[in-house]
LODOTI-903914 format. One record per residue (C-alpha): x negated, y negated, z; residue in one letter. Coordinates in steps of 0.001 Angstrom, whole numbers, padded with zeros to 6 digits, always signed. Example, Ala and Ser with C-alpha at 12.3 -4.5 7.8 and 13.67 -1.06 7.14 Angstrom:
-012300+004500+007800a
-013670+001060+007140s
# end
This chain:
-008173+021612+003179m
-009874+024096-000149t
-013432+025012+000993a
-016119+026075-001209t
-019751+026907-000918t
-019802+028131-004849t
-022414+025789-006933p
-021335+023930-009966v
-023530+023580-013061h
-022550+020796-015137l
-024112+021960-018115a
-025068+020689-021915g
-023930+017139-021188g
-025788+013684-020662s
-026048+011273-018256v
-026824+007416-018530i
-030287+006522-018028g
-032454+003755-016542d
-032477+002674-020124d
-028541+002355-020513g
-028716+005087-022996a
-027137+008774-022882f
-030109+010995-021875r
-029629+015130-022250r
-029365+016045-018808a
-027641+019116-016383d
-026611+018561-013053v
-026200+021039-010797l
-024466+020513-007360v
-024912+022260-004213v
-022619+022052-001060d
-020983+019221-001822g
-024241+017184-003263a
-026176+016905-006237i
-029208+019169-006162a
-030669+018412-009747a
-030584+016726-012573v
-032539+017581-015380g
-032925+019532-018820a
-034104+022577-017081r
-032709+023308-013578l
-033092+026522-011646d
-029266+027443-011707v
-027995+030144-009227p
-026336+033034-010888e
-023528+032785-009058h
-022624+029001-010179a
-019757+028052-011637e
-020210+026812-015098v
-018491+023416-016526v
-019355+022713-020389d
-020535+019320-020903c
-021721+019401-024311t
-020558+016239-026324g
-019472+014644-022678r
-021396+012246-020448v
-021873+012625-016481v
-020923+010038-014795m
-020556+008951-011013p
-016760+009142-010146g
-014750+005722-010088f
-014249+003650-007358v
-010437+002031-007861d
-011519-001602-005604a
-007844-002718-005449h
-005559+000242-005232s
-001469+000725-003748h
-001689+004356-004094a
-002982+005370-000183g
+000550+006200+000636s
+001522+008141-002446l
-001849+009882-003172v
-000843+013191-001694f
+001659+013352-004788d
+000528+015815-007770d
+001614+013107-010201g
-000540+010130-008710v
-003664+012327-008298q
-003450+013379-011851l
-003234+009928-012703a
-006047+008988-011026l
-008080+011657-011655l
-007345+011826-015824r
-009212+008130-015482q
-012176+009479-013133g
-010987+007615-009950v
-012437+009728-007287t
-011714+007187-004454t
-009627+004653-003640i
-009766+001340-001492i
-006199+000525+000236t
-004974-002045+002588g
-004739-004555-000055q
-003231-007857+000016d
-002894-008047+003894g
-000510-005326+004010v
-000886-001576+005242g
+000319+000993+007450p
-002474+000707+009972a
-002555-000972+012718p
+001416-000275+013948g
+003240+002515+013161d
+003605+002166+009532g
+006812+000771+009261s
+006594-002552+008693y
+004598-002198+005533a
+006855+000679+004576a
+010058-001561+004313r
+007676-004962+002662y
+005900-003209+000431f
+008191-000323-000266a
+008405-001130-003868a
+004066-001736-003984i
+003139+001258-001680d
+005881+003246-000860g
+006140+004668+002832p
+003104+006825+004317h
+004484+010434+004802p
+002873+011804+007532t
+000916+007748+009497y
+002755+007220+012626r
+000348+005326+014383g
-002959+005430+016206d
-004409+002256+014135g
-007208+002826+011138v
-008392+006091+012696a
-005468+007441+012876g
-004593+006462+009351l
-007917+007790+007793l
-007525+011161+009183a
-004528+011730+007195t
-006737+011663+004342y
-008961+014669+005386d
-008478+017385+003726g
-005109+016758+002660t
-006010+015674-001183t
-008067+015109-004015a
-008944+011690-003770i
-011315+009829-001104n
-009383+006674+000572v
-010633+003947+002219a
-008797+001419+004098t
-009207-002289+004265l
-007576-003997+007762v
-004336-005621+006459p
-004717-008944+008225a
-001148-009570+007339g
+000068-006302+009218t
-002032-007406+012261v
-000477-010464+012251r
+003160-009087+012294h
+002001-006886+014824e
+001078-009493+017334v
+003737-012325+016275m
+006458-010252+014473g
+008039-012802+012030d
+006951-015694+013839q
+006111-018656+011472q
+003670-021279+012235g
+000032-021055+013946p
-001207-018886+016201a
-002073-019272+019368d
-004962-018656+021519r
-003555-015735+023038s
-001899-014501+019601q
-005276-015001+017886l
-007427-013285+020255d
-004826-010207+020344a
-005244-010033+016331m
-008872-010262+016462r
-009308-007583+018582a
-007167-005495+016044l
-009681-006576+013223v
-012528-005316+015739r
-011108-002016+016432q
-010132-001532+012650g
-013869-002274+011391t
-015085+000292+014510a
-012439+003114+013035d
-014371+002744+009788g
-012446+000261+007865a
-014059-001152+004921v
-013389-004790+004863g
-010588-007366+005619l
-007473-008268+003492a
-005211-011018+003438t
-002615-011847+000975g
-001727-015515+000993l
+001338-015641-001164d
+002752-013089+001070y
+004612-012848+004353v
+003435-013304+006740p
-000244-014025+005451g
+000782-017334+003773l
+001583-018445+007472f
-001897-018198+008532a
-004108-021341+008179g
-007667-021392+006897t
-009145-021360+010430d
-006693-019000+011629e
-008028-016723+009068i
-011643-017811+009827a
-011406-016171+013052e
-010141-013155+011817l
-012823-012543+009144a
-015621-013625+012039a
-014303-010624+013422e
-015341-008620+010237a
-018177-009953+009527a
-020569-008082+011949p
-019653-004903+011058a
-021134-005798+007185g
-017458-005655+005815v
-016236-008257+003187p
-013530-010726+003824y
-010797-009837+000790v
-008284-012123-000503t
-005168-012221-002751h
-005806-016071-002529m
-003622-018830-001798r
-001865-020509-005034g
-000828-018303-008033g
-004037-017762-009321y
-004576-018659-013096e
-005450-022497-013652t
-005184-022954-009403n
-007805-020674-008959a
-010504-023570-007816a
-007975-024322-004851a
-008178-020726-003932g
-011917-020258-004275i
-012361-023320-002188d
-010576-021875+000533e
-012520-018731+000397i
-016076-020399+000637v
-014285-022449+003547a
-013682-019377+005092i
-016710-017199+004875a
-018923-020209+005506g
-017248-020658+008742t
-016939-016752+009535a
-020662-015779+008368g
-019781-012911+005994g
-019268-012006+002724s
-016041-012436+000523a
-014318-010642-002505h
-011714-011997-004510i
-008823-009664-005291s
-007311-008894-008858h
-009262-012375-010008l
-006883-013257-013120h
-007602-017110-015008a
-008784-018359-017701p
-012269-016772-017992v
-014314-020098-018602e
-012610-021714-015267l
-013078-018130-013268a
-017042-018000-014078l
-017356-022178-013358a
-015855-021460-009819e
-017841-018293-008922l
-020603-020418-010168d
-020001-023291-007678r
-019084-020610-004928a
-022833-019317-005217a
-024205-022994-005390d
-022502-023332-002022r
-023787-020526-000799g
-021267-017895-001241v
-021997-015086-003636a
-018410-014046-004241l
-017285-010246-005556s
-014412-009625-007008f
-012244-007151-008742d
-010026-007155-012344a
-008208-004932-014431y
-008383-005123-018407p
-005248-006680-018790y
-003831-010071-019182s
-000258-009303-017370r
+000183-008926-013402g
+002402-007259-011396c
+004313-007767-007880t
+007202-007990-005899i
+009995-010312-006947l
+011043-011892-003660s
+006887-013344-003305m
+007450-015183-007221l
+011026-016736-006505l
+012099-016922-002705l
+011266-019646-000278p
+008912-017734+002666a
+011492-017934+005392e
+013955-015863+003009l
+011044-013550+001715a
+010903-011699+005158r
+011572-007997+004545p
+014914-006842+004487g
+017908-008990+002944t
+019622-010624+005728e
+018347-013983+005583d
+018623-014227+002130l
+022297-012355+002066a
+023274-014838+004743r
+021643-017742+003165a
+023439-017236-000214l
+027288-016426+001632d
+026658-020325+003099t
+028562-022960+001731t
+026334-024616-000668g
+023737-022160+000094g
+023771-020664-003320r
+023023-024115-005228e
+020327-024441-002494q
+018724-021207-003374i
+018931-021787-006763r
+017142-025329-006711a
+014653-023994-004498a
+013727-021009-006898v
+013262-023125-010114l
+011209-025384-007645d
+009178-022296-006921r
+008730-020962-010772v
+008004-024154-012335l
+005581-025238-010356g
+003794-022120-010374r
+000537-022307-013218a
+001146-019077-014270d
+005089-019359-014829l
+006269-022635-016055g
+009464-023252-018091t
+009620-019891-019764g
+009437-017717-016599w
+012644-015740-017166a
+011046-014724-020628d
+008004-013951-018630q
+009264-011624-015553i
+009982-008283-016650t
+012086-005881-014142l
+009625-002886-013060s
+011584-001367-010200h
+015262-002186-009552v
+016203+000610-007224p
+019886-000657-006881a
+021636+001615-008879a
+023854-001203-010079e
+020995-002688-011714f
+018559+000319-012396h
+019485+000199-016178a
+017690-003058-016502l
+014546-001933-015816q
+011841-002731-018607g
+014206-005699-019336r
+012905-009493-018854t
+014927-011232-016707l
+016280-013522-019622a
+017201-010559-021751e
+018772-008797-018402a
+020906-011929-018101a
+022077-011822-021430d
+022938-008350-021256a
+025109-008974-018005t
+026583-012234-018705g
+024877-014217-015742t
+022016-016509-015157d
+018521-015265-014764p
+018486-017375-011301v
+021505-015568-010361d
+020909-012057-011410l
+017244-012139-009920a
+019086-013515-006479l
+021632-010228-006842d
+019204-007653-007521v
+017214-009063-004437l
+019869-008787-001904v
+021452-005455-003566d
+017946-003792-003572s
+017016-004663-000184d
+014057-007243-001461l
+012152-003848-003070q
+011571-004960-006382v
+008250-005398-008327t
+008006-006771-011558v
+005616-007377-014587v
+004398-010903-015033m
+003450-012487-018620r
+001121-015143-017960v
+001561-017774-020897p
-001954-017358-022670r
-002735-013878-022721p
-006602-013277-023045r
-008072-010685-025706t
-010755-007917-024167p
-013112-010114-025901a
-012345-012587-023827q
-011917-010718-020527l
-015570-008851-021438a
-016924-012088-020301g
-015563-011944-017012l
-016093-008833-016401f
-019660-008996-017047r
-020109-011134-014302h
-022653-009362-011482d
-019438-009636-008786g
-017352-007709-010844h
-015933-004624-009584t
-013274-002449-011094g
-009963-002579-009681g
-006521-001436-011167s
-004056-003143-008340d
-002180-000299-009791g
+001577+000376-008252i
+002488+003661-008833f
+006475+003249-007496v
+009386+003517-009733g
+009971+004720-013159t
+008573+001509-015021h
+005245+000492-013566p
+002568-001555-014629h
+000392+000551-016924p
-002701-000199-015478r
-001631+002187-012696a
-002571+005014-015284y
-004653+003255-017564g
-007175+000448-016294t
-010715+002916-015601f
-009368+004542-019329a
-009206+001409-021146r
-012610+000079-019376y
-014420+002741-021283l
-012422+003003-024492g
-011228-000478-025616e
-014728-001840-023373y
-017594+000459-023625a
-016569+002502-026825r
-015687-000510-028501a
-019220-002427-027841g
-018025-005264-025119l
-019548-003619-022107l
-022756-001191-022235s
-021837+002132-020962w
-024394+001037-018240a
-022960-001688-017203a
-019304+000089-016976v
-021077+002841-014983q
-022574-000185-012196q
-019099-002063-012081h
-016496+000581-011869l
-018432+003147-009729s
-022154+002072-008226t
-021635-001636-006984r
-018259-000818-005402s
-019707+001800-003569a
-022451-000787-002292e
-020078-003382-002069r
-017648-001526+000489f
-020273+000970+002193g
-019209+004112+000628l
-022077+006182+001474g
-024196+007730-001213r
-021929+007894-003963r
-022305+005999-007064g
-025067+007522-008539v
-026223+010983-010376v
-029289+011578-008689a
-030012+014402-006384p
-029161+013952-002971g
-026046+011621-004046w
-022328+012982-002973t
-021019+014866-005938a
-018175+012788-006727d
-018405+013294-010876l
-016595+012816-013972v
-017436+014245-017345v
-016304+011541-019584v
-015892+012353-023717d
-017375+009128-025035p
-015195+009118-028088e
-012114+010114-027227r
-011540+009012-023888v
-008779+005949-024007a
-005873+004948-022173a
-002461+006352-023238r
+000142+004068-021203s
+001983+000847-022675t
+004336-001487-021271y
+007131+000623-022993t
+005587+004092-021726e
+003807+003060-018972p
+003217+006300-016899m
+001333+008479-019531r
-001728+009791-018267v
-005490+008832-020028a
-006844+011004-022233e
-010936+012002-022658g
-011635+013194-018655i
-010802+016532-018099d
-013306+017636-015833d
-013478+015691-012014v
-015075+016983-009177l
-014902+015475-005516v
-017884+016235-002799a
-018731+019442-005345g
-015321+020600-005541v
-013264+021147-008888p
-009841+018956-008935v
-009369+018317-012576l
-010373+021313-014607r
-009900+021496-018059d
-007627+018087-017189g
-005256+020280-015198a
-005109+019448-010960l
-007197+022686-009379t
-005032+021871-006369h
-007864+021666-004484a
-008063+018855-000996t
-011677+018144-000701p
-010690+014492-000251g
-011285+012609+002720a
-010588+009254+004667g
-013833+007478+003851l
-015429+005674+006971r
-017535+002931+005981r
-020912+003928+006176t
-024529+002851+004225t
-026196+004956+001593a
# end
């Protein structure tokens, strides 16, 4: 860990005032906290000065849905996050994460999403959080991943848990929240979460509720026009568990999403949610295409099934039934799915092409190609999905203005052709939404920082005021922009060149300082 007691004077810039307008103010940081904010400050002579003229000092952004927990030690990942102003990420998403257990389940199943954690080998949430203390520039919080919990107790077993298994899972959730986890996460389209019924999940959520942490869910059913059914289940779980709930990466027709959020509130459940400013999604190909019994980590089940008499024909039929029945895919599915990360050397050159384009290039059929790619890549394939009816920034802004909204990238850093949201989400909020007038700067600050810090109990973060932790970003409001695109997804953002974490400069003039003041954040209150 790089330690410093040098005060930092953020001079000549502005902050966002209570009225939402930019207000001229310097910020003085001492011993990791904001010491003073104002036009005339008593600054120690030995303070490091950062010239913020023409720029705005904002609280560091919180990525409420991140898949960077195992890769955050990488300089390239840290740079991509910090150049967007992200100082804290929340991991353990979609019900899969290293802890509890030894990390091997997540490392295999989510290899193409999270990647393997380089040092964690056990000791639960406490052990996982300890791996971040003083080892990275970014703060990391985690959820208790219910899918990993289920796998620890039941392995690959399908069907409902019995009482002894439920009790064992409940104990793991209790321990995880006691260790500082900031929520309980499920992924109900992923194995093994999709095997868990509503009652089982409610029992686990009831263990998290007394700790004041939300139930966080990749909800069941494919989102988009199916969102109502997923939200109905969330409301039932929250009502039974007696706690709060949060929807992961909410994407649906905006009018439908707003109506369902209102309907949930009318039933006594005020939902929060995270979302990203892109219409396309990204996930593992096995989840989209394969029946649950073939989508478990490793390819043995799929490979064996394909080799049986009539097996390929049966699996082809099952794949087509799945994609044609999904509200976010349908008949144009092969043109909507772009191969993102394909580790198999034989198919590596197909990254960045749709399944339809890749099938044409290889002289095969999209279903057969997808199955071969999955087998040869050990199921570790990610894809970018284009929804049937992409939404414009003006339409998405209607969702982002909702009081329950928080910023979440769902960013995946594995591979060479990821979704651009990993490198651009927060800069895009600032450039294409705040600067363009679709959202106010005050709303962006609230939704990308303050609200997430409050929602997940991240302590005194998310506010630029004396006494608050000095996780701070310096934003050029005229220049900030996402540069990543679907064709060049790994271009870092511009317009944020100076960032502090716990009062320590971690980005200076757009480059990493290689200081490591980040920490594993345990749930607390401001």
